[in-house]
N, C-alpha and C positions, 0 to 999 in steps of 0.2 A: 504494500500500500504506500503510495507516495504522499508527501505532505499535503498536497492539494485535496486528497481524498479523506481528510480528517477534519472533524469539527474543531474550531478554535474557540475555547472558552476564555474570556477575559475577566479580570477583576482589577478595578482601579479605585483605590481609596486610601485614606489614612488608615494605618494599621493600629487600631486601638481595640480594647475589649468590646466597645459598642459595635464595632464593625464585624464581629463574629470571626475573629482571627483563627480560632480553633477549627471552624468550619472551612475557612479558606485553605488552611494547611491540609485538611482532610480531602477537600475537593481536588487539589492538585493530583493526589494519588488516585482518586476515583476516576478522574478524567483520563489519566494515563492507562488505568486498567481497562477502560472502555475504548482505547485506541485513539483518543483525542489528543489535542494540544492545549496548553494552558499558558497564558501570559498574565503576569501580575505587575502592576505599576503602582507605586506609592511608598511613602516613607512612614516611619513610626516616630512619634515624639518621645516615646519611652525608650531609652538606650537598651534596656534588656530585650524588649520586643524587636528592636532593630537588629541587635546582635543575633537573636534567635533566627530571624529571617535571613540574615547574611549567611549564617551557617547552612540553612536550608538551601539558599540560592547556590552556594558553592557546590552542594551535593547535586541538586537537580540540573543546574545549568551545565554541569560536566557529564553526569551519568545519563541524562536525557536530552542531550544537545539536539536542537531541532524540534523537540516536542514540548519543552518547557523553557520559559525564560522569566526570571524574576528581576525586574528593574526597580531597585529600592530607593527611588528618588521621587520628588514631586516634579512633574513635567506636563503642564497643561496642553501644549501643542501635541506632544506625543500621545497624550490620552485620546485626543480626537482621532489620530491616525489608528490607534488601537481599536477604538469603537468602530471605525469605518471598515477595518479589516477582520474583525472578529465576527463569529456567528452568534454568540450569546455573551451576555454579561452576568456575572454572579454577584449578587448583593445580599449576603446572609446576615444583615444587621440584626442586632439584638433589639434595638429600637431605632426608629427613624421617623421623626416628626413629619418631614416633608419628603425628602429623597429626590435629588436631582439626577443622580448617576443613571438610574434606569430610564429617565426621560430623555436625557442626552443620548444615551446609547440607542434607544428606540428611534430617535430622530435620524441616527446613522444606519438604521436597518438591523440593529443588533437585538435579538430576542432576550428578554430578561428572565433570569432565574433568581427568585427572591424569597426571603423569609416573609411570611405574612405578618406584617407589623406596620402600623402608622401609614405614612404616605406610600410605602411600597404596596401595601394591600389596597390603597385607594386607587392606584394607577395600573396595577398589573392584574389582569384577569386570566386565571389559569385555564389552559386549554381543556382540561378534563373536568374541572369542578366549578367554573364560574360563568358558564354560558348564559344562564338566566340573569346573573348579576350584571354581566357586561351588557346584555340586551336592555335591561332596565335603565342602565346609564347611557344607552345609545351607542355602544361600541360593540366590538367583537372581541373574542379571546385574543390575547396578545403575548402570552408567555407562560411561565411555569412558576409555581409557588409551593412552599411547604410550611408546615407548622412545627413548633417545637424548636429546641435549641441543640438537638443531638445530631450525630452523624447520620443516623437512619433517616431522619426527615430530609436532610440535605441530599442524601443518596436518592431518595424517592424522586425529588425534582430533577436532579442531574440525570438520572437514568431515563426518565421520561423525555427530557429534552434531547439527550443524545440519541435515543431510539427514534425520536421524531426526525432528527437531522438525517440519520442513516436511512430510515425507511420511508420518509415522506418529504423528499426534497422540494417537490412542487408546492406542497402545503407550506413548508418552511419559508420558501422564497416569497410566496404570496402574502404570508403573515408579516414578514419583514417589510415588504412594500407597504402594506396596509398600516403597519405601525408608524412608518415614516409620515404617512398622510394624516393619521389620527393625532400624532403628537404635534404636528404643525398647525392643526386646526382645533385643538380642544383639550386633550388630556393634559393636565398639569398647568393649564393657564388660568 
């Protein structure tokens, strides 16, 4: 399988406990298990968390070159390139009053994989569980979500997203296009 035939999951945020860093670390390995690629962009204000991710980066950037890349800095222009090139964005926040990451990513055609909380739940309508809620709001399903704060919940959403990418590319591409249109004319405004 060449690199073009693998889904690319991105994650871009400050790395703090609020952002679900334990789930981000887990998701890297889960995406690799499922044959995907993973890119992480963002720094940590806590030196211990930054050092932990630097250690992880040296491991995965070498052992899984071409499949995983962790760039441990803040870089706004690069984040837009990542959103534009990725297939999905992972936002496993423990709490998120508004949430802009998923909206920006959807504007670039990136399908969100989020934890159901706050603004993430307000703007992401799960493809399997939120058809009625999306219709009531005047939208269509636009991503994947999970409840809980454990690895199993995260796996549930990741596995469904990766399966949808592998097995339903037409649906995936149509949803990405629709997300770009919905975000530009309503969701999150």
